[in-house]
VMD Tcl script that builds the backbone (N, CA, C; Angstrom):
set m [mol new atoms 492]
animate dup $m
set s [atomselect $m all]
$s set {name element resname resid chain x y z} {
  {N N MET 1 A -3.459 11.192 12.795}
  {CA C MET 1 A -2.228 11.394 12.446}
  {C C MET 1 A -2.388 13.078 11.213}
  {N N LEU 2 A -1.138 13.358 11.579}
  {CA C LEU 2 A -0.323 14.436 10.366}
  {C C LEU 2 A 0.785 14.164 9.669}
  {N N GLY 3 A 0.958 14.476 8.729}
  {CA C GLY 3 A 1.990 13.945 8.166}
  {C C GLY 3 A 2.660 12.696 6.863}
  {N N GLU 4 A 3.479 12.017 7.176}
  {CA C GLU 4 A 3.357 10.779 5.864}
  {C C GLU 4 A 3.348 9.488 6.902}
  {N N VAL 5 A 2.495 8.326 6.725}
  {CA C VAL 5 A 3.200 7.692 7.222}
  {C C VAL 5 A 3.168 5.832 6.003}
  {N N ALA 6 A 3.722 4.963 6.289}
  {CA C ALA 6 A 3.808 4.258 5.026}
  {C C ALA 6 A 3.415 2.962 5.975}
  {N N ILE 7 A 1.603 2.361 5.318}
  {CA C ILE 7 A 0.796 1.235 5.468}
  {C C ILE 7 A 1.454 -0.025 4.592}
  {N N PRO 8 A 1.698 -1.440 5.497}
  {CA C PRO 8 A 1.801 -2.154 4.411}
  {C C PRO 8 A 0.950 -2.572 4.246}
  {N N GLU 9 A 1.124 -3.689 3.326}
  {CA C GLU 9 A -0.620 -4.834 2.989}
  {C C GLU 9 A -0.482 -5.130 4.413}
  {N N ARG 10 A -0.346 -6.191 5.087}
  {CA C ARG 10 A -0.031 -6.565 6.399}
  {C C ARG 10 A -0.847 -5.512 7.687}
  {N N ALA 11 A -0.429 -4.843 7.274}
  {CA C ALA 11 A -1.658 -2.982 8.300}
  {C C ALA 11 A -3.090 -4.070 7.542}
  {N N PHE 12 A -3.873 -3.981 6.401}
  {CA C PHE 12 A -4.970 -3.657 6.142}
  {C C PHE 12 A -5.142 -5.553 6.280}
  {N N LEU 13 A -4.911 -6.660 6.456}
  {CA C LEU 13 A -4.856 -7.691 6.102}
  {C C LEU 13 A -5.416 -7.603 7.814}
  {N N ASP 14 A -4.493 -7.302 8.737}
  {CA C ASP 14 A -4.862 -7.783 10.674}
  {C C ASP 14 A -5.609 -6.883 11.092}
  {N N GLY 15 A -6.779 -6.076 9.829}
  {CA C GLY 15 A -7.809 -5.560 10.136}
  {C C GLY 15 A -7.832 -3.844 10.298}
  {N N LEU 16 A -6.594 -3.194 10.109}
  {CA C LEU 16 A -7.106 -1.518 10.028}
  {C C LEU 16 A -7.469 -1.227 9.760}
  {N N GLU 17 A -8.151 -0.219 9.858}
  {CA C GLU 17 A -9.262 0.668 9.098}
  {C C GLU 17 A -9.369 2.641 9.342}
  {N N LEU 18 A -9.941 3.058 8.359}
  {CA C LEU 18 A -9.080 4.184 9.523}
  {C C LEU 18 A -10.401 5.140 9.227}
  {N N GLU 19 A -10.318 6.218 10.100}
  {CA C GLU 19 A -11.572 7.082 10.419}
  {C C GLU 19 A -10.692 8.987 9.926}
  {N N GLY 20 A -12.191 9.050 10.496}
  {CA C GLY 20 A -12.417 10.340 10.327}
  {C C GLY 20 A -13.203 11.271 8.547}
  {N N HIS 21 A -12.807 12.260 8.653}
  {CA C HIS 21 A -13.659 12.554 7.177}
  {C C HIS 21 A -12.780 12.591 6.171}
  {N N LEU 22 A -12.749 11.556 5.711}
  {CA C LEU 22 A -11.641 11.830 3.277}
  {C C LEU 22 A -12.437 11.968 2.649}
  {N N ARG 23 A -11.871 13.420 2.202}
  {CA C ARG 23 A -12.661 14.349 0.782}
  {C C ARG 23 A -12.514 13.722 -0.503}
  {N N ALA 24 A -11.525 13.429 -0.985}
  {CA C ALA 24 A -10.889 12.141 -2.019}
  {C C ALA 24 A -9.730 11.357 -1.570}
  {N N LEU 25 A -9.475 10.431 -2.947}
  {CA C LEU 25 A -7.865 9.728 -2.329}
  {C C LEU 25 A -7.605 9.945 -4.095}
  {N N LEU 26 A -6.513 10.815 -3.415}
  {CA C LEU 26 A -5.513 10.550 -4.949}
  {C C LEU 26 A -4.009 9.891 -4.711}
  {N N LEU 27 A -4.182 8.914 -6.278}
  {CA C LEU 27 A -3.468 8.339 -5.830}
  {C C LEU 27 A -2.579 9.009 -6.826}
  {N N VAL 28 A -0.969 8.108 -6.923}
  {CA C VAL 28 A 0.114 9.308 -7.270}
  {C C VAL 28 A 0.760 8.237 -7.487}
  {N N GLU 29 A 1.355 7.890 -8.941}
  {CA C GLU 29 A 2.168 7.133 -9.346}
  {C C GLU 29 A 3.963 7.232 -8.677}
  {N N ASN 30 A 4.735 8.613 -9.016}
  {CA C ASN 30 A 5.644 8.286 -8.784}
  {C C ASN 30 A 5.988 9.227 -7.643}
  {N N LEU 31 A 6.796 8.273 -6.721}
  {CA C LEU 31 A 7.556 8.595 -5.108}
  {C C LEU 31 A 7.891 10.410 -5.568}
  {N N GLY 32 A 8.348 10.699 -6.576}
  {CA C GLY 32 A 8.506 12.044 -6.083}
  {C C GLY 32 A 7.664 12.917 -6.554}
  {N N ALA 33 A 6.953 12.773 -7.375}
  {CA C ALA 33 A 4.880 13.799 -7.226}
  {C C ALA 33 A 4.763 13.370 -6.523}
  {N N TRP 34 A 4.742 11.848 -5.470}
  {CA C TRP 34 A 4.064 12.577 -4.030}
  {C C TRP 34 A 4.896 12.928 -3.175}
  {N N ARG 35 A 5.655 12.594 -3.284}
  {CA C ARG 35 A 6.421 13.763 -2.122}
  {C C ARG 35 A 6.134 15.253 -1.691}
  {N N ASP 36 A 5.922 15.327 -3.329}
  {CA C ASP 36 A 6.073 17.174 -3.389}
  {C C ASP 36 A 4.945 18.084 -3.637}
  {N N MET 37 A 3.699 16.810 -3.613}
  {CA C MET 37 A 2.187 16.854 -4.554}
  {C C MET 37 A 2.076 17.765 -3.530}
  {N N PRO 38 A 1.276 19.190 -3.536}
  {CA C PRO 38 A 1.412 19.577 -2.354}
  {C C PRO 38 A -0.738 19.468 -1.375}
  {N N ALA 39 A -1.245 18.611 -0.379}
  {CA C ALA 39 A -2.136 17.590 -0.217}
  {C C ALA 39 A -3.032 18.580 1.192}
  {N N PRO 40 A -4.017 19.091 -0.194}
  {CA C PRO 40 A -5.735 19.995 0.240}
  {C C PRO 40 A -6.028 18.835 1.061}
  {N N ALA 41 A -6.306 20.216 2.114}
  {CA C ALA 41 A -7.850 20.124 3.279}
  {C C ALA 41 A -8.244 18.336 2.740}
  {N N GLY 42 A -8.583 17.601 3.493}
  {CA C GLY 42 A -9.143 16.321 3.102}
  {C C GLY 42 A -8.964 15.195 2.562}
  {N N PHE 43 A -7.676 15.643 1.400}
  {CA C PHE 43 A -7.219 14.770 0.788}
  {C C PHE 43 A -6.315 13.797 1.221}
  {N N LEU 44 A -5.789 12.398 0.791}
  {CA C LEU 44 A -5.259 11.687 1.527}
  {C C LEU 44 A -5.145 10.287 0.379}
  {N N LEU 45 A -3.097 10.963 0.234}
  {CA C LEU 45 A -2.613 10.911 -1.221}
  {C C LEU 45 A -1.913 9.876 -0.818}
  {N N ALA 46 A -1.876 8.702 -2.234}
  {CA C ALA 46 A -1.066 7.245 -1.694}
  {C C ALA 46 A -0.278 6.715 -2.322}
  {N N HIS 47 A 1.278 6.644 -2.406}
  {CA C HIS 47 A 2.184 6.875 -3.375}
  {C C HIS 47 A 0.902 5.114 -4.073}
  {N N VAL 48 A 1.559 5.144 -5.799}
  {CA C VAL 48 A 0.938 3.796 -6.692}
  {C C VAL 48 A 2.383 3.601 -6.343}
  {N N PRO 49 A 3.368 2.479 -6.623}
  {CA C PRO 49 A 4.555 2.122 -7.101}
  {C C PRO 49 A 4.535 1.372 -8.312}
  {N N GLY 50 A 3.968 1.877 -9.243}
  {CA C GLY 50 A 3.359 1.347 -10.665}
  {C C GLY 50 A 2.893 0.206 -11.110}
  {N N TRP 51 A 3.012 -0.585 -11.199}
  {CA C TRP 51 A 2.386 -1.992 -10.978}
  {C C TRP 51 A 1.726 -3.005 -9.708}
  {N N ASP 52 A 3.174 -2.323 -8.740}
  {CA C ASP 52 A 3.080 -2.838 -6.855}
  {C C ASP 52 A 1.383 -2.854 -6.662}
  {N N THR 53 A 0.440 -3.144 -7.057}
  {CA C THR 53 A -1.409 -2.450 -7.131}
  {C C THR 53 A -1.742 -2.647 -5.678}
  {N N ALA 54 A -0.941 -3.883 -5.261}
  {CA C ALA 54 A -2.055 -4.797 -3.490}
  {C C ALA 54 A -2.067 -4.396 -2.951}
  {N N THR 55 A -1.721 -3.195 -1.725}
  {CA C THR 55 A -1.450 -2.467 -0.935}
  {C C THR 55 A -2.847 -1.165 -1.003}
  {N N VAL 56 A -2.750 -0.736 -2.411}
  {CA C VAL 56 A -3.505 0.103 -2.683}
  {C C VAL 56 A -5.350 -0.503 -3.368}
  {N N ALA 57 A -5.233 -2.103 -3.228}
  {CA C ALA 57 A -6.410 -2.691 -3.586}
  {C C ALA 57 A -6.736 -2.662 -2.406}
  {N N HIS 58 A -6.121 -2.833 -1.323}
  {CA C HIS 58 A -6.997 -2.946 0.056}
  {C C HIS 58 A -8.015 -1.131 1.076}
  {N N LEU 59 A -6.601 -0.902 0.042}
  {CA C LEU 59 A -6.840 1.177 0.812}
  {C C LEU 59 A -7.985 1.515 -0.199}
  {N N LEU 60 A -8.017 0.984 -1.362}
  {CA C LEU 60 A -9.654 1.151 -2.249}
  {C C LEU 60 A -10.657 0.663 -1.302}
  {N N ASP 61 A -10.656 -1.169 -0.800}
  {CA C ASP 61 A -11.402 -1.355 -0.318}
  {C C ASP 61 A -11.545 -1.157 0.207}
  {N N HIS 62 A -11.490 0.413 1.001}
  {CA C HIS 62 A -11.467 1.148 2.918}
  {C C HIS 62 A -12.387 2.198 2.833}
  {N N VAL 63 A -12.008 2.509 1.270}
  {CA C VAL 63 A -12.576 3.645 0.545}
  {C C VAL 63 A -13.631 3.930 -0.387}
  {N N ALA 64 A -14.583 2.800 0.533}
  {CA C ALA 64 A -16.158 2.207 -1.080}
  {C C ALA 64 A -16.500 3.254 -1.351}
  {N N GLN 65 A -16.644 4.462 -0.613}
  {CA C GLN 65 A -17.944 5.600 -0.510}
  {C C GLN 65 A -16.796 7.106 -0.856}
  {N N VAL 66 A -15.275 6.764 -0.893}
  {CA C VAL 66 A -14.738 8.074 -0.836}
  {C C VAL 66 A -14.123 8.578 -2.820}
  {N N PRO 67 A -14.202 9.463 -3.381}
  {CA C PRO 67 A -13.791 9.540 -4.671}
  {C C PRO 67 A -12.946 9.673 -4.935}
  {N N VAL 68 A -12.411 9.097 -5.893}
  {CA C VAL 68 A -10.729 8.014 -5.900}
  {C C VAL 68 A -10.238 8.560 -6.809}
  {N N ILE 69 A -9.488 9.601 -6.942}
  {CA C ILE 69 A -8.958 10.408 -8.417}
  {C C ILE 69 A -7.154 9.845 -8.577}
  {N N HIS 70 A -6.929 8.974 -10.192}
  {CA C HIS 70 A -5.902 8.770 -10.514}
  {C C HIS 70 A -4.843 10.366 -10.911}
  {N N PHE 71 A -4.113 10.229 -10.089}
  {CA C PHE 71 A -2.175 10.673 -11.171}
  {C C PHE 71 A -1.321 10.403 -11.242}
  {N N GLY 72 A -0.704 9.472 -12.628}
  {CA C GLY 72 A -0.094 9.015 -13.107}
  {C C GLY 72 A 0.863 10.143 -13.840}
  {N N ASP 73 A 1.788 8.930 -14.685}
  {CA C ASP 73 A 2.738 9.685 -16.199}
  {C C ASP 73 A 1.744 10.116 -17.736}
  {N N LEU 74 A 1.657 10.629 -18.161}
  {CA C LEU 74 A 0.715 10.545 -19.464}
  {C C LEU 74 A 1.808 9.521 -20.543}
  {N N ASP 75 A 1.906 8.319 -19.990}
  {CA C ASP 75 A 3.222 7.825 -20.955}
  {C C ASP 75 A 2.196 6.022 -20.980}
  {N N PRO 76 A 2.729 5.254 -21.302}
  {CA C PRO 76 A 1.668 4.167 -22.018}
  {C C PRO 76 A 2.008 2.878 -20.623}
  {N N ASN 77 A 3.096 3.122 -19.687}
  {CA C ASN 77 A 2.555 2.934 -18.693}
  {C C ASN 77 A 1.394 3.184 -17.939}
  {N N GLY 78 A 1.625 4.476 -18.001}
  {CA C GLY 78 A 0.991 4.759 -16.694}
  {C C GLY 78 A -0.122 5.747 -17.470}
  {N N VAL 79 A -1.691 4.616 -18.716}
  {CA C VAL 79 A -2.655 4.732 -18.756}
  {C C VAL 79 A -2.899 2.935 -18.143}
  {N N ARG 80 A -1.732 2.244 -19.288}
  {CA C ARG 80 A -2.416 0.564 -17.898}
  {C C ARG 80 A -2.167 0.626 -16.603}
  {N N ILE 81 A -1.347 1.549 -16.069}
  {CA C ILE 81 A -2.049 1.495 -14.622}
  {C C ILE 81 A -3.113 2.267 -13.945}
  {N N TYR 82 A -3.740 3.268 -14.784}
  {CA C TYR 82 A -4.789 3.438 -14.851}
  {C C TYR 82 A -5.442 3.136 -15.591}
  {N N LEU 83 A -5.738 1.781 -16.397}
  {CA C LEU 83 A -6.708 0.946 -16.660}
  {C C LEU 83 A -7.004 -0.292 -15.920}
  {N N HIS 84 A -5.563 -0.226 -14.830}
  {CA C HIS 84 A -5.531 -1.635 -14.233}
  {C C HIS 84 A -6.635 -1.498 -12.781}
  {N N LEU 85 A -5.992 -0.250 -12.559}
  {CA C LEU 85 A -6.842 0.416 -11.210}
  {C C LEU 85 A -8.002 0.563 -11.140}
  {N N ARG 86 A -8.901 0.627 -13.015}
  {CA C ARG 86 A -10.136 1.677 -12.930}
  {C C ARG 86 A -11.066 0.070 -13.166}
  {N N GLU 87 A -9.888 -1.537 -12.836}
  {CA C GLU 87 A -10.924 -2.071 -13.123}
  {C C GLU 87 A -10.660 -2.520 -11.942}
  {N N ARG 88 A -10.216 -2.430 -11.020}
  {CA C ARG 88 A -11.082 -2.563 -9.597}
  {C C ARG 88 A -11.863 -1.076 -8.809}
  {N N ARG 89 A -11.676 -0.434 -9.368}
  {CA C ARG 89 A -12.358 1.243 -9.510}
  {C C ARG 89 A -13.013 1.473 -10.301}
  {N N PRO 90 A -13.457 1.062 -10.915}
  {CA C PRO 90 A -14.906 1.586 -11.733}
  {C C PRO 90 A -14.593 3.104 -11.948}
  {N N ASP 91 A -15.108 3.645 -11.163}
  {CA C ASP 91 A -15.757 5.500 -10.628}
  {C C ASP 91 A -14.041 5.640 -10.864}
  {N N LEU 92 A -12.832 5.710 -11.038}
  {CA C LEU 92 A -12.033 5.917 -10.627}
  {C C LEU 92 A -11.614 7.320 -11.656}
  {N N ARG 93 A -10.990 8.458 -11.494}
  {CA C ARG 93 A -10.936 9.755 -12.290}
  {C C ARG 93 A -10.075 9.959 -12.489}
  {N N TRP 94 A -9.346 10.551 -14.212}
  {CA C TRP 94 A -8.241 10.677 -14.047}
  {C C TRP 94 A -7.706 12.335 -13.638}
  {N N PHE 95 A -6.715 12.213 -13.552}
  {CA C PHE 95 A -6.083 13.719 -12.825}
  {C C PHE 95 A -5.344 14.489 -14.555}
  {N N VAL 96 A -6.324 14.555 -14.862}
  {CA C VAL 96 A -4.646 15.727 -16.521}
  {C C VAL 96 A -5.673 16.751 -15.725}
  {N N PRO 97 A -4.774 18.028 -14.713}
  {CA C PRO 97 A -5.213 19.057 -15.201}
  {C C PRO 97 A -4.620 19.551 -16.195}
  {N N PRO 98 A -5.480 20.957 -17.429}
  {CA C PRO 98 A -5.597 21.448 -18.908}
  {C C PRO 98 A -3.592 22.550 -18.472}
  {N N PHE 99 A -3.857 22.813 -18.197}
  {CA C PHE 99 A -2.244 23.711 -18.034}
  {C C PHE 99 A -1.417 22.417 -18.002}
  {N N TRP 100 A -1.562 20.871 -17.691}
  {CA C TRP 100 A -0.519 20.272 -18.359}
  {C C TRP 100 A -0.021 20.138 -19.718}
  {N N ALA 101 A -0.926 21.189 -20.464}
  {CA C ALA 101 A -0.796 20.632 -21.958}
  {C C ALA 101 A 0.359 22.054 -22.426}
  {N N GLU 102 A 0.074 22.913 -21.554}
  {CA C GLU 102 A 0.938 23.595 -21.831}
  {C C GLU 102 A 2.636 23.377 -21.628}
  {N N LEU 103 A 2.612 22.555 -21.827}
  {CA C LEU 103 A 4.132 21.438 -21.342}
  {C C LEU 103 A 4.723 20.797 -22.741}
  {N N VAL 104 A 3.791 20.253 -22.931}
  {CA C VAL 104 A 4.569 19.350 -23.937}
  {C C VAL 104 A 5.183 19.682 -25.394}
  {N N ASP 105 A 4.887 20.827 -25.094}
  {CA C ASP 105 A 6.778 21.335 -25.780}
  {C C ASP 105 A 7.893 21.202 -25.425}
  {N N SER 106 A 7.466 22.108 -24.201}
  {CA C SER 106 A 8.998 22.226 -23.503}
  {C C SER 106 A 9.211 20.977 -23.190}
  {N N HIS 107 A 8.665 20.376 -22.133}
  {CA C HIS 107 A 9.003 18.696 -21.830}
  {C C HIS 107 A 7.900 17.109 -21.851}
  {N N GLY 108 A 8.123 17.491 -22.846}
  {CA C GLY 108 A 7.441 16.549 -23.671}
  {C C GLY 108 A 8.724 15.275 -24.241}
  {N N LEU 109 A 8.703 14.055 -23.179}
  {CA C LEU 109 A 9.170 12.803 -24.737}
  {C C LEU 109 A 9.410 12.151 -25.518}
  {N N HIS 110 A 9.667 12.566 -26.792}
  {CA C HIS 110 A 9.624 12.019 -27.903}
  {C C HIS 110 A 10.265 10.816 -27.842}
  {N N ALA 111 A 8.526 9.868 -27.989}
  {CA C ALA 111 A 8.679 8.578 -27.305}
  {C C ALA 111 A 7.424 7.590 -28.046}
  {N N PRO 112 A 7.588 7.103 -29.125}
  {CA C PRO 112 A 6.340 5.646 -29.236}
  {C C PRO 112 A 5.440 6.021 -28.569}
  {N N TRP 113 A 4.297 5.216 -28.946}
  {CA C TRP 113 A 2.954 4.993 -28.334}
  {C C TRP 113 A 2.735 3.808 -28.630}
  {N N PRO 114 A 3.019 2.141 -27.614}
  {CA C PRO 114 A 2.441 0.291 -29.000}
  {C C PRO 114 A 0.975 0.876 -29.201}
  {N N ALA 115 A 0.743 0.413 -30.495}
  {CA C ALA 115 A -0.168 0.335 -30.562}
  {C C ALA 115 A -1.042 -0.970 -29.686}
  {N N ASP 116 A -0.833 -1.710 -29.109}
  {CA C ASP 116 A -2.063 -2.224 -27.942}
  {C C ASP 116 A -2.397 -1.031 -26.999}
  {N N VAL 117 A -1.998 -0.301 -27.081}
  {CA C VAL 117 A -2.414 0.797 -25.630}
  {C C VAL 117 A -3.794 1.296 -25.872}
  {N N ASP 118 A -4.684 1.188 -25.087}
  {CA C ASP 118 A -5.859 1.337 -25.406}
  {C C ASP 118 A -5.921 2.992 -25.221}
  {N N VAL 119 A -6.275 3.965 -25.965}
  {CA C VAL 119 A -6.593 6.083 -25.217}
  {C C VAL 119 A -7.571 5.900 -25.603}
  {N N SER 120 A -9.012 5.192 -26.157}
  {CA C SER 120 A -10.053 5.843 -26.409}
  {C C SER 120 A -11.082 6.334 -25.817}
  {N N SER 121 A -10.518 5.989 -23.772}
  {CA C SER 121 A -11.245 6.801 -23.245}
  {C C SER 121 A -10.715 7.619 -22.413}
  {N N ALA 122 A -9.558 7.892 -22.827}
  {CA C ALA 122 A -8.421 9.276 -22.165}
  {C C ALA 122 A -9.249 10.098 -22.840}
  {N N PRO 123 A -8.357 10.727 -21.312}
  {CA C PRO 123 A -8.663 12.252 -21.776}
  {C C PRO 123 A -7.470 12.482 -23.519}
  {N N ALA 124 A -8.627 14.018 -23.777}
  {CA C ALA 124 A -8.341 14.818 -24.827}
  {C C ALA 124 A -6.670 14.781 -24.439}
  {N N LEU 125 A -5.907 15.614 -24.095}
  {CA C LEU 125 A -4.108 15.110 -23.974}
  {C C LEU 125 A -3.957 13.945 -23.718}
  {N N VAL 126 A -4.317 12.453 -23.397}
  {CA C VAL 126 A -3.314 12.275 -23.696}
  {C C VAL 126 A -3.813 11.022 -25.055}
  {N N ARG 127 A -5.057 11.167 -25.457}
  {CA C ARG 127 A -5.159 10.515 -27.027}
  {C C ARG 127 A -3.812 12.095 -28.002}
  {N N GLU 128 A -4.193 12.715 -27.982}
  {CA C GLU 128 A -3.141 14.331 -29.117}
  {C C GLU 128 A -1.590 13.381 -28.830}
  {N N LEU 129 A -0.765 13.523 -26.591}
  {CA C LEU 129 A -0.017 12.916 -26.907}
  {C C LEU 129 A 0.529 11.722 -27.560}
  {N N ALA 130 A -0.670 10.591 -27.479}
  {CA C ALA 130 A -0.673 8.842 -28.308}
  {C C ALA 130 A -0.193 9.249 -29.372}
  {N N ALA 131 A -0.891 10.314 -29.563}
  {CA C ALA 131 A -0.700 10.561 -31.679}
  {C C ALA 131 A 0.309 11.261 -32.004}
  {N N ARG 132 A 0.389 11.756 -30.807}
  {CA C ARG 132 A 2.973 12.147 -31.659}
  {C C ARG 132 A 3.227 11.657 -30.961}
  {N N ALA 133 A 3.136 11.228 -30.270}
  {CA C ALA 133 A 3.978 9.914 -30.118}
  {C C ALA 133 A 5.468 10.962 -28.802}
  {N N ILE 134 A 4.747 11.416 -27.628}
  {CA C ILE 134 A 4.805 11.856 -26.332}
  {C C ILE 134 A 4.556 11.836 -25.729}
  {N N TRP 135 A 5.560 11.535 -24.701}
  {CA C TRP 135 A 5.237 11.207 -23.132}
  {C C TRP 135 A 5.664 12.543 -22.229}
  {N N LEU 136 A 4.526 12.543 -21.383}
  {CA C LEU 136 A 4.796 13.513 -19.618}
  {C C LEU 136 A 4.963 12.667 -18.628}
  {N N GLU 137 A 6.203 13.543 -17.818}
  {CA C GLU 137 A 6.360 12.648 -16.737}
  {C C GLU 137 A 5.670 13.998 -16.062}
  {N N GLN 138 A 4.855 13.425 -14.606}
  {CA C GLN 138 A 4.023 14.377 -13.776}
  {C C GLN 138 A 4.890 15.165 -12.941}
  {N N GLU 139 A 6.616 14.551 -12.921}
  {CA C GLU 139 A 7.307 15.610 -11.448}
  {C C GLU 139 A 6.550 16.525 -11.841}
  {N N ARG 140 A 6.862 16.407 -13.198}
  {CA C ARG 140 A 6.846 18.573 -13.656}
  {C C ARG 140 A 6.336 19.817 -13.813}
  {N N ILE 141 A 4.911 18.881 -13.085}
  {CA C ILE 141 A 3.507 19.289 -12.681}
  {C C ILE 141 A 3.036 19.745 -11.230}
  {N N VAL 142 A 3.901 18.847 -9.919}
  {CA C VAL 142 A 3.532 19.092 -9.410}
  {C C VAL 142 A 4.253 20.505 -8.764}
  {N N VAL 143 A 4.649 21.126 -8.537}
  {CA C VAL 143 A 5.348 21.957 -8.222}
  {C C VAL 143 A 4.865 23.169 -9.323}
  {N N ASP 144 A 4.135 23.163 -9.685}
  {CA C ASP 144 A 3.515 24.810 -10.486}
  {C C ASP 144 A 2.750 24.772 -10.016}
  {N N HIS 145 A 2.209 25.973 -9.973}
  {CA C HIS 145 A 1.457 26.662 -8.886}
  {C C HIS 145 A 0.022 26.203 -8.953}
  {N N ARG 146 A -0.174 26.207 -10.087}
  {CA C ARG 146 A -1.935 25.783 -10.412}
  {C C ARG 146 A -2.137 24.602 -9.535}
  {N N ILE 147 A -1.119 23.833 -8.870}
  {CA C ILE 147 A -1.674 22.495 -8.937}
  {C C ILE 147 A -2.870 22.162 -7.483}
  {N N SER 148 A -2.903 23.149 -6.596}
  {CA C SER 148 A -3.895 23.093 -5.599}
  {C C SER 148 A -5.482 23.347 -6.337}
  {N N ALA 149 A -5.262 24.693 -6.690}
  {CA C ALA 149 A -6.401 24.515 -7.567}
  {C C ALA 149 A -7.423 23.429 -8.316}
  {N N ALA 150 A -6.616 22.634 -9.295}
  {CA C ALA 150 A -6.872 21.837 -9.572}
  {C C ALA 150 A -7.661 20.691 -8.828}
  {N N LEU 151 A -6.139 20.368 -7.913}
  {CA C LEU 151 A -6.968 19.463 -7.496}
  {C C LEU 151 A -7.688 19.699 -6.020}
  {N N GLU 152 A -8.141 21.172 -6.379}
  {CA C GLU 152 A -9.656 21.345 -5.541}
  {C C GLU 152 A -10.655 21.142 -6.659}
  {N N TRP 153 A -10.712 21.622 -8.054}
  {CA C TRP 153 A -11.737 21.733 -8.669}
  {C C TRP 153 A -12.146 19.950 -9.056}
  {N N ALA 154 A -10.879 19.122 -9.229}
  {CA C ALA 154 A -11.526 17.692 -9.614}
  {C C ALA 154 A -11.786 16.808 -8.137}
  {N N ALA 155 A -11.751 17.466 -6.758}
  {CA C ALA 155 A -12.871 16.891 -5.647}
  {C C ALA 155 A -13.766 17.793 -6.115}
  {N N ASN 156 A -14.256 19.193 -6.214}
  {CA C ASN 156 A -15.338 18.974 -6.699}
  {C C ASN 156 A -16.485 18.698 -7.374}
  {N N ALA 157 A -15.554 18.208 -8.213}
  {CA C ALA 157 A -16.000 17.631 -9.416}
  {C C ALA 157 A -16.678 16.346 -8.742}
  {N N ALA 158 A -15.624 15.417 -8.817}
  {CA C ALA 158 A -15.416 13.784 -8.063}
  {C C ALA 158 A -17.715 14.099 -7.197}
  {N N GLU 159 A -17.061 14.833 -5.058}
  {CA C GLU 159 A -18.552 15.327 -5.021}
  {C C GLU 159 A -19.476 15.919 -5.487}
  {N N ALA 160 A -19.640 16.749 -6.993}
  {CA C ALA 160 A -20.727 16.955 -7.313}
  {C C ALA 160 A -21.075 15.421 -8.303}
  {N N GLY 161 A -20.367 14.865 -8.192}
  {CA C GLY 161 A -20.642 13.243 -9.204}
  {C C GLY 161 A -20.282 13.375 -10.908}
  {N N GLU 162 A -20.140 14.951 -10.841}
  {CA C GLU 162 A -19.486 14.841 -12.728}
  {C C GLU 162 A -18.923 13.931 -13.825}
  {N N PRO 163 A -19.090 13.704 -14.562}
  {CA C PRO 163 A -17.899 12.961 -14.798}
  {C C PRO 163 A -16.577 13.728 -15.116}
  {N N GLY 164 A -16.028 12.549 -15.033}
  {CA C GLY 164 A -14.374 12.539 -14.583}
  {C C GLY 164 A -13.775 11.683 -15.601}
}
mol reanalyze $m
mol bondsrecalc $m
mol representation Tube
mol addrep $m
């Protein structure tokens, strides 16, 4: 099947099986970013609607041998969602392309980061944003011409077993 399809939780509970070669699974936090994200060959893109992760948990069970990459907002809830998903999938990789740092001054939203948000193991950009009390939303970078190359790099790194 090519294109967009909604898979409800009950489909997994009823025994849905995925077939074919899957290079990587990309979890995308926001619907707008998910819709606009260019899907590299061999990628499955899944919308993770915030904290509603029940269906995604079933999907993760079906792709146990496939690298999984999370692409979410760089804000307190985005960090919490990533950490929540990582409890389910400890090898979850965090997609924070380097060029995202270029958008901090022009697109960053000045807002506090609660003290209880643990960014100690987060990518450097996330730690910097927390220290500066800035949030970055993912929709801004989906249309950047460098996104496809960054996704390819992330998939290659995951396939090679490089730290993510």
